[in-house]
Structures are given as structure tokens and as C-alpha cells.
N, CA, C and O atoms as a GROMACS GRO file, in nm:
protein
  388
    1MET      N    1  -1.133   1.447   0.443
    1MET     CA    2  -0.985   1.389   0.396
    1MET      C    3  -0.957   1.353   0.513
    1MET      O    4  -0.965   1.434   0.606
    2ASN      N    5  -0.912   1.201   0.533
    2ASN     CA    6  -0.840   1.136   0.605
    2ASN      C    7  -0.698   1.142   0.637
    2ASN      O    8  -0.642   1.165   0.530
    3THR      N    9  -0.617   1.135   0.723
    3THR     CA   10  -0.478   1.120   0.743
    3THR      C   11  -0.422   0.982   0.711
    3THR      O   12  -0.449   0.886   0.783
    4VAL      N   13  -0.354   0.971   0.618
    4VAL     CA   14  -0.313   0.849   0.601
    4VAL      C   15  -0.170   0.824   0.674
    4VAL      O   16  -0.093   0.919   0.660
    5ARG      N   17  -0.122   0.723   0.742
    5ARG     CA   18  -0.013   0.695   0.800
    5ARG      C   19   0.045   0.564   0.729
    5ARG      O   20  -0.041   0.496   0.673
    6PHE      N   21   0.190   0.513   0.722
    6PHE     CA   22   0.218   0.380   0.710
    6PHE      C   23   0.305   0.348   0.786
    6PHE      O   24   0.411   0.410   0.794
    7LEU      N   25   0.272   0.233   0.863
    7LEU     CA   26   0.355   0.165   0.918
    7LEU      C   27   0.523   0.175   0.885
    7LEU      O   28   0.567   0.172   0.770
    8LYS      N   29   0.594   0.185   0.988
    8LYS     CA   30   0.741   0.154   0.934
    8LYS      C   31   0.781   0.027   0.808
    8LYS      O   32   0.828   0.031   0.694
    9PRO      N   33   0.736  -0.073   0.895
    9PRO     CA   34   0.797  -0.211   0.769
    9PRO      C   35   0.700  -0.177   0.660
    9PRO      O   36   0.761  -0.212   0.560
   10ALA      N   37   0.554  -0.118   0.611
   10ALA     CA   38   0.503  -0.075   0.487
   10ALA      C   39   0.580   0.021   0.423
   10ALA      O   40   0.607   0.007   0.304
   11GLU      N   41   0.618   0.118   0.488
   11GLU     CA   42   0.683   0.228   0.444
   11GLU      C   43   0.816   0.186   0.364
   11GLU      O   44   0.848   0.221   0.250
   12GLU      N   45   0.881   0.110   0.447
   12GLU     CA   46   1.046   0.032   0.383
   12GLU      C   47   1.011  -0.086   0.269
   12GLU      O   48   1.104  -0.116   0.194
   13GLU      N   49   0.858  -0.169   0.248
   13GLU     CA   50   0.859  -0.247   0.164
   13GLU      C   51   0.836  -0.152   0.030
   13GLU      O   52   0.896  -0.176  -0.075
   14MET      N   53   0.752  -0.054   0.042
   14MET     CA   54   0.719   0.058  -0.056
   14MET      C   55   0.846   0.093  -0.128
   14MET      O   56   0.864   0.084  -0.250
   15LEU      N   57   0.958   0.147  -0.011
   15LEU     CA   58   1.103   0.175  -0.114
   15LEU      C   59   1.167   0.114  -0.163
   15LEU      O   60   1.230   0.152  -0.262
   16GLN      N   61   1.179  -0.056  -0.091
   16GLN     CA   62   1.229  -0.134  -0.132
   16GLN      C   63   1.195  -0.139  -0.259
   16GLN      O   64   1.276  -0.128  -0.351
   17ALA      N   65   1.069  -0.158  -0.272
   17ALA     CA   66   0.988  -0.198  -0.454
   17ALA      C   67   1.033  -0.058  -0.537
   17ALA      O   68   1.033  -0.069  -0.660
   18ALA      N   69   1.063   0.041  -0.495
   18ALA     CA   70   1.076   0.147  -0.578
   18ALA      C   71   1.214   0.165  -0.635
   18ALA      O   72   1.252   0.221  -0.738
   19THR      N   73   1.284   0.096  -0.533
   19THR     CA   74   1.478   0.070  -0.568
   19THR      C   75   1.477  -0.035  -0.684
   19THR      O   76   1.545  -0.008  -0.783
   20TYR      N   77   1.421  -0.130  -0.681
   20TYR     CA   78   1.415  -0.245  -0.740
   20TYR      C   79   1.338  -0.209  -0.838
   20TYR      O   80   1.345  -0.309  -0.910
   21TYR      N   81   1.260  -0.124  -0.900
   21TYR     CA   82   1.208  -0.090  -1.029
   21TYR      C   83   1.261  -0.008  -1.092
   21TYR      O   84   1.253   0.000  -1.214
   22GLU      N   85   1.346   0.092  -0.996
   22GLU     CA   86   1.486   0.170  -1.084
   22GLU      C   87   1.575   0.097  -1.111
   22GLU      O   88   1.638   0.128  -1.212
   23LEU      N   89   1.613  -0.015  -1.044
   23LEU     CA   90   1.709  -0.066  -1.114
   23LEU      C   91   1.697  -0.131  -1.241
   23LEU      O   92   1.788  -0.140  -1.324
   24GLN      N   93   1.587  -0.173  -1.254
   24GLN     CA   94   1.540  -0.253  -1.406
   24GLN      C   95   1.520  -0.133  -1.519
   24GLN      O   96   1.545  -0.143  -1.639
   25ALA      N   97   1.480  -0.042  -1.465
   25ALA     CA   98   1.490   0.069  -1.598
   25ALA      C   99   1.476   0.210  -1.530
   25ALA      O  100   1.415   0.215  -1.423
   26PRO      N  101   1.530   0.325  -1.584
   26PRO     CA  102   1.532   0.435  -1.509
   26PRO      C  103   1.413   0.525  -1.514
   26PRO      O  104   1.393   0.563  -1.630
   27GLY      N  105   1.320   0.575  -1.422
   27GLY     CA  106   1.220   0.630  -1.420
   27GLY      C  107   1.095   0.511  -1.405
   27GLY      O  108   0.978   0.544  -1.422
   28LEU      N  109   1.134   0.368  -1.371
   28LEU     CA  110   1.032   0.331  -1.309
   28LEU      C  111   0.983   0.319  -1.228
   28LEU      O  112   0.861   0.304  -1.220
   29GLY      N  113   1.092   0.322  -1.103
   29GLY     CA  114   1.080   0.351  -0.957
   29GLY      C  115   1.011   0.481  -0.928
   29GLY      O  116   0.926   0.476  -0.838
   30THR      N  117   1.032   0.590  -0.985
   30THR     CA  118   0.953   0.666  -0.981
   30THR      C  119   0.803   0.672  -1.016
   30THR      O  120   0.721   0.726  -0.943
   31ASP      N  121   0.768   0.604  -1.150
   31ASP     CA  122   0.631   0.549  -1.188
   31ASP      C  123   0.563   0.515  -1.057
   31ASP      O  124   0.462   0.574  -1.018
   32PHE      N  125   0.636   0.399  -0.978
   32PHE     CA  126   0.576   0.309  -0.916
   32PHE      C  127   0.538   0.426  -0.785
   32PHE      O  128   0.418   0.426  -0.754
   33LEU      N  129   0.618   0.510  -0.717
   33LEU     CA  130   0.570   0.580  -0.647
   33LEU      C  131   0.486   0.682  -0.637
   33LEU      O  132   0.428   0.733  -0.542
   34ALA      N  133   0.489   0.716  -0.819
   34ALA     CA  134   0.352   0.781  -0.804
   34ALA      C  135   0.243   0.735  -0.833
   34ALA      O  136   0.150   0.813  -0.857
   35LYS      N  137   0.227   0.609  -0.838
   35LYS     CA  138   0.080   0.519  -0.845
   35LYS      C  139   0.065   0.504  -0.713
   35LYS      O  140  -0.047   0.530  -0.669
   36ILE      N  141   0.159   0.464  -0.627
   36ILE     CA  142   0.122   0.467  -0.482
   36ILE      C  143   0.099   0.587  -0.407
   36ILE      O  144   0.032   0.604  -0.305
   37ASP      N  145   0.169   0.672  -0.478
   37ASP     CA  146   0.083   0.845  -0.384
   37ASP      C  147  -0.048   0.862  -0.443
   37ASP      O  148  -0.136   0.909  -0.371
   38SER      N  149  -0.081   0.823  -0.596
   38SER     CA  150  -0.223   0.815  -0.613
   38SER      C  151  -0.288   0.707  -0.547
   38SER      O  152  -0.402   0.749  -0.526
   39ALA      N  153  -0.279   0.592  -0.502
   39ALA     CA  154  -0.339   0.497  -0.420
   39ALA      C  155  -0.371   0.603  -0.340
   39ALA      O  156  -0.467   0.675  -0.366
   40VAL      N  157  -0.287   0.622  -0.229
   40VAL     CA  158  -0.290   0.644  -0.100
   40VAL      C  159  -0.366   0.802  -0.063
   40VAL      O  160  -0.426   0.826   0.042
   41ARG      N  161  -0.346   0.898  -0.175
   41ARG     CA  162  -0.484   1.001  -0.194
   41ARG      C  163  -0.623   0.921  -0.197
   41ARG      O  164  -0.707   0.936  -0.108
   42ASP      N  165  -0.639   0.842  -0.297
   42ASP     CA  166  -0.753   0.787  -0.280
   42ASP      C  167  -0.790   0.720  -0.183
   42ASP      O  168  -0.913   0.723  -0.182
   43LEU      N  169  -0.739   0.643  -0.074
   43LEU     CA  170  -0.754   0.570   0.050
   43LEU      C  171  -0.797   0.710   0.150
   43LEU      O  172  -0.889   0.710   0.231
   44GLY      N  173  -0.691   0.844   0.117
   44GLY     CA  174  -0.757   0.945   0.223
   44GLY      C  175  -0.869   0.974   0.178
   44GLY      O  176  -0.955   0.984   0.266
   45GLU      N  177  -0.901   0.990   0.083
   45GLU     CA  178  -1.069   1.074   0.034
   45GLU      C  179  -1.187   0.982   0.056
   45GLU      O  180  -1.286   1.028   0.112
   46ARG      N  181  -1.183   0.798  -0.002
   46ARG     CA  182  -1.274   0.758   0.034
   46ARG      C  183  -1.180   0.585   0.104
   46ARG      O  184  -1.137   0.503   0.023
   47PRO      N  185  -1.172   0.573   0.191
   47PRO     CA  186  -1.095   0.504   0.263
   47PRO      C  187  -1.218   0.356   0.262
   47PRO      O  188  -1.178   0.240   0.256
   48GLU      N  189  -1.367   0.394   0.270
   48GLU     CA  190  -1.443   0.262   0.262
   48GLU      C  191  -1.460   0.155   0.111
   48GLU      O  192  -1.502   0.041   0.092
   49ARG      N  193  -1.404   0.255   0.027
   49ARG     CA  194  -1.448   0.222  -0.097
   49ARG      C  195  -1.386   0.085  -0.138
   49ARG      O  196  -1.434   0.022  -0.231
   50TRP      N  197  -1.270   0.035  -0.063
   50TRP     CA  198  -1.244  -0.106  -0.138
   50TRP      C  199  -1.250  -0.187  -0.046
   50TRP      O  200  -1.261  -0.143   0.068
   51PRO      N  201  -1.242  -0.351  -0.072
   51PRO     CA  202  -1.322  -0.437   0.002
   51PRO      C  203  -1.187  -0.476   0.116
   51PRO      O  204  -1.065  -0.460   0.109
   52VAL      N  205  -1.283  -0.537   0.223
   52VAL     CA  206  -1.225  -0.603   0.307
   52VAL      C  207  -1.186  -0.751   0.262
   52VAL      O  208  -1.256  -0.835   0.205
   53VAL      N  209  -1.070  -0.758   0.300
   53VAL     CA  210  -0.998  -0.903   0.263
   53VAL      C  211  -0.968  -0.983   0.415
   53VAL      O  212  -0.933  -1.100   0.404
   54ARG      N  213  -0.980  -0.925   0.558
   54ARG     CA  214  -0.985  -1.015   0.645
   54ARG      C  215  -0.970  -0.926   0.725
   54ARG      O  216  -0.894  -0.829   0.721
   55HIS      N  217  -1.078  -0.970   0.834
   55HIS     CA  218  -1.173  -0.923   0.943
   55HIS      C  219  -1.189  -0.732   0.892
   55HIS      O  220  -1.260  -0.702   0.797
   56HIS      N  221  -1.138  -0.660   0.946
   56HIS     CA  222  -1.149  -0.500   0.939
   56HIS      C  223  -1.015  -0.453   0.809
   56HIS      O  224  -1.014  -0.341   0.757
   57ILE      N  225  -0.924  -0.549   0.778
   57ILE     CA  226  -0.844  -0.516   0.696
   57ILE      C  227  -0.890  -0.493   0.525
   57ILE      O  228  -0.940  -0.579   0.452
   58ARG      N  229  -0.861  -0.380   0.497
   58ARG     CA  230  -0.877  -0.363   0.331
   58ARG      C  231  -0.796  -0.370   0.249
   58ARG      O  232  -0.695  -0.320   0.298
   59ARG      N  233  -0.770  -0.415   0.117
   59ARG     CA  234  -0.669  -0.406   0.012
   59ARG      C  235  -0.730  -0.294  -0.100
   59ARG      O  236  -0.846  -0.299  -0.143
   60ARG      N  237  -0.659  -0.224  -0.128
   60ARG     CA  238  -0.648  -0.104  -0.233
   60ARG      C  239  -0.526  -0.141  -0.378
   60ARG      O  240  -0.407  -0.115  -0.361
   61LEU      N  241  -0.563  -0.188  -0.484
   61LEU     CA  242  -0.507  -0.247  -0.574
   61LEU      C  243  -0.393  -0.138  -0.588
   61LEU      O  244  -0.413  -0.034  -0.525
   62VAL      N  245  -0.279  -0.146  -0.660
   62VAL     CA  246  -0.187  -0.035  -0.701
   62VAL      C  247  -0.189  -0.043  -0.876
   62VAL      O  248  -0.135  -0.127  -0.948
   63HIS      N  249  -0.252   0.048  -0.905
   63HIS     CA  250  -0.239   0.018  -1.096
   63HIS      C  251  -0.119   0.020  -1.132
   63HIS      O  252  -0.045   0.106  -1.084
   64ARG      N  253  -0.072  -0.070  -1.219
   64ARG     CA  254   0.008  -0.117  -1.294
   64ARG      C  255   0.117  -0.185  -1.273
   64ARG      O  256   0.203  -0.229  -1.351
   65PHE      N  257   0.104  -0.190  -1.148
   65PHE     CA  258   0.230  -0.245  -1.080
   65PHE      C  259   0.136  -0.391  -0.994
   65PHE      O  260   0.013  -0.397  -0.998
   66PRO      N  261   0.220  -0.496  -0.922
   66PRO     CA  262   0.142  -0.613  -0.897
   66PRO      C  263   0.177  -0.583  -0.741
   66PRO      O  264   0.261  -0.646  -0.677
   67TYR      N  265   0.098  -0.478  -0.692
   67TYR     CA  266   0.118  -0.442  -0.539
   67TYR      C  267  -0.013  -0.399  -0.493
   67TYR      O  268  -0.083  -0.329  -0.566
   68ALA      N  269  -0.057  -0.438  -0.368
   68ALA     CA  270  -0.133  -0.374  -0.324
   68ALA      C  271  -0.105  -0.291  -0.158
   68ALA      O  272  -0.003  -0.298  -0.089
   69LEU      N  273  -0.179  -0.246  -0.142
   69LEU     CA  274  -0.196  -0.172   0.012
   69LEU      C  275  -0.280  -0.236   0.087
   69LEU      O  276  -0.386  -0.276   0.040
   70LEU      N  277  -0.246  -0.253   0.210
   70LEU     CA  278  -0.324  -0.321   0.293
   70LEU      C  279  -0.340  -0.231   0.387
   70LEU      O  280  -0.237  -0.190   0.440
   71TYR      N  281  -0.470  -0.174   0.434
   71TYR     CA  282  -0.487  -0.084   0.561
   71TYR      C  283  -0.611  -0.092   0.610
   71TYR      O  284  -0.709  -0.134   0.548
   72ARG      N  285  -0.610  -0.038   0.763
   72ARG     CA  286  -0.710  -0.062   0.818
   72ARG      C  287  -0.772   0.099   0.846
   72ARG      O  288  -0.702   0.201   0.849
   73VAL      N  289  -0.908   0.092   0.862
   73VAL     CA  290  -0.958   0.244   0.838
   73VAL      C  291  -0.994   0.290   1.028
   73VAL      O  292  -1.100   0.258   1.082
   74ASP      N  293  -0.904   0.350   1.085
   74ASP     CA  294  -0.917   0.347   1.218
   74ASP      C  295  -1.039   0.496   1.230
   74ASP      O  296  -1.095   0.543   1.131
   75ALA      N  297  -1.056   0.544   1.365
   75ALA     CA  298  -1.131   0.655   1.426
   75ALA      C  299  -1.080   0.813   1.325
   75ALA      O  300  -1.153   0.893   1.267
   76GLU      N  301  -0.941   0.809   1.336
   76GLU     CA  302  -0.922   0.944   1.310
   76GLU      C  303  -0.764   0.952   1.189
   76GLU      O  304  -0.694   1.049   1.162
   77GLU      N  305  -0.754   0.822   1.144
   77GLU     CA  306  -0.653   0.776   1.009
   77GLU      C  307  -0.678   0.669   0.963
   77GLU      O  308  -0.761   0.587   1.003
   78VAL      N  309  -0.588   0.662   0.853
   78VAL     CA  310  -0.609   0.506   0.763
   78VAL      C  311  -0.479   0.483   0.758
   78VAL      O  312  -0.395   0.548   0.697
   79VAL      N  313  -0.461   0.375   0.834
   79VAL     CA  314  -0.282   0.286   0.845
   79VAL      C  315  -0.276   0.193   0.765
   79VAL      O  316  -0.353   0.097   0.766
   80ILE      N  317  -0.149   0.217   0.656
   80ILE     CA  318  -0.106   0.112   0.572
   80ILE      C  319  -0.009   0.067   0.643
   80ILE      O  320   0.092   0.118   0.692
   81LEU      N  321  -0.078  -0.092   0.642
   81LEU     CA  322  -0.012  -0.192   0.747
   81LEU      C  323   0.105  -0.228   0.667
   81LEU      O  324   0.218  -0.227   0.716
   82ALA      N  325   0.075  -0.270   0.510
   82ALA     CA  326   0.168  -0.331   0.420
   82ALA      C  327   0.174  -0.298   0.302
   82ALA      O  328   0.061  -0.258   0.273
   83THR      N  329   0.245  -0.289   0.208
   83THR     CA  330   0.284  -0.301   0.059
   83THR      C  331   0.286  -0.393   0.014
   83THR      O  332   0.404  -0.417  -0.008
   84MET      N  333   0.208  -0.498  -0.028
   84MET     CA  334   0.219  -0.630  -0.068
   84MET      C  335   0.249  -0.646  -0.178
   84MET      O  336   0.182  -0.571  -0.249
   85HIS      N  337   0.335  -0.721  -0.249
   85HIS     CA  338   0.366  -0.773  -0.371
   85HIS      C  339   0.252  -0.866  -0.383
   85HIS      O  340   0.229  -0.934  -0.283
   86LEU      N  341   0.171  -0.884  -0.493
   86LEU     CA  342   0.072  -0.974  -0.504
   86LEU      C  343   0.097  -1.112  -0.536
   86LEU      O  344   0.000  -1.186  -0.515
   87HIS      N  345   0.201  -1.167  -0.582
   87HIS     CA  346   0.258  -1.288  -0.575
   87HIS      C  347   0.344  -1.334  -0.519
   87HIS      O  348   0.409  -1.424  -0.573
   88ARG      N  349   0.382  -1.278  -0.362
   88ARG     CA  350   0.442  -1.334  -0.292
   88ARG      C  351   0.366  -1.418  -0.170
   88ARG      O  352   0.261  -1.470  -0.206
   89HIS      N  353   0.398  -1.435  -0.053
   89HIS     CA  354   0.339  -1.492   0.037
   89HIS      C  355   0.236  -1.394   0.117
   89HIS      O  356   0.265  -1.287   0.170
   90PRO      N  357   0.100  -1.461   0.113
   90PRO     CA  358   0.004  -1.349   0.114
   90PRO      C  359  -0.025  -1.302   0.268
   90PRO      O  360  -0.073  -1.196   0.307
   91ASP      N  361   0.005  -1.382   0.322
   91ASP     CA  362  -0.014  -1.365   0.502
   91ASP      C  363   0.097  -1.302   0.591
   91ASP      O  364   0.067  -1.263   0.704
   92TYR      N  365   0.224  -1.291   0.544
   92TYR     CA  366   0.325  -1.255   0.603
   92TYR      C  367   0.292  -1.138   0.723
   92TYR      O  368   0.348  -1.138   0.833
   93TRP      N  369   0.191  -1.037   0.679
   93TRP     CA  370   0.177  -0.898   0.713
   93TRP      C  371   0.099  -0.897   0.860
   93TRP      O  372   0.102  -0.805   0.941
   94GLN      N  373   0.013  -1.049   0.876
   94GLN     CA  374  -0.087  -1.059   0.951
   94GLN      C  375  -0.058  -1.005   1.134
   94GLN      O  376  -0.141  -0.970   1.218
   95ASP      N  377   0.062  -1.017   1.141
   95ASP     CA  378   0.092  -0.982   1.277
   95ASP      C  379   0.137  -0.812   1.317
   95ASP      O  380   0.176  -0.759   1.421
   96ARG      N  381   0.114  -0.767   1.193
   96ARG     CA  382   0.146  -0.591   1.223
   96ARG      C  383   0.019  -0.511   1.268
   96ARG      O  384  -0.086  -0.524   1.204
   97LYS      N  385   0.026  -0.439   1.363
   97LYS     CA  386  -0.102  -0.350   1.431
   97LYS      C  387  -0.087  -0.210   1.382
   97LYS      O  388  -0.167  -0.123   1.416
   0.00000   0.00000   0.00000
């Protein structure tokens, strides 16, 4: 199993989305984080499974929510670059390393 690490901006996006969902309905933010956790575990087990969307960056959709985890697979770890809302500006994350 690979180590999975969030870049700080990706972690902040995840937490902001969870806060937003929790304000919409009690427990929805927790559900969002559970789906993120499931996706992260999947990336640790099978990072090459998900499609390449740009150069070496892959995208793993988050079940039930309009989000995706954008990530790269390094030799030692999987690095999540963005917790991206699917209906917003798709290229905002490109300068993240």
C-alpha cells in the first residue's frame, strides 16, 4: 500500500467542502469526509487504476459528491494536488507541485 499525502491547498479544499456540506444538512459533511477517506484508501491500494487527465496527473472521482481528487503517483507516495469541485474552474490547480 502506498502512502497518500495531501498538499496543503488540497486539504484545505477538502475541509472547506466538508464545512459547507455540514452547514447544508447535519451529518452531510461527515458523509463527504467518509467518501474522501474511501477514495484515499483506494488510491493507496491502486493508484494506477484511475485515468490520466493531464500529463502525469490522474483523477479519482468521489462517489455521491461532485468532487474529484487530482493526484500524481511518485516513487514513494501518492500526492493529492487538489480536491476539485467538478463544476468550477477546472484548471485552477495546475501550478501546484
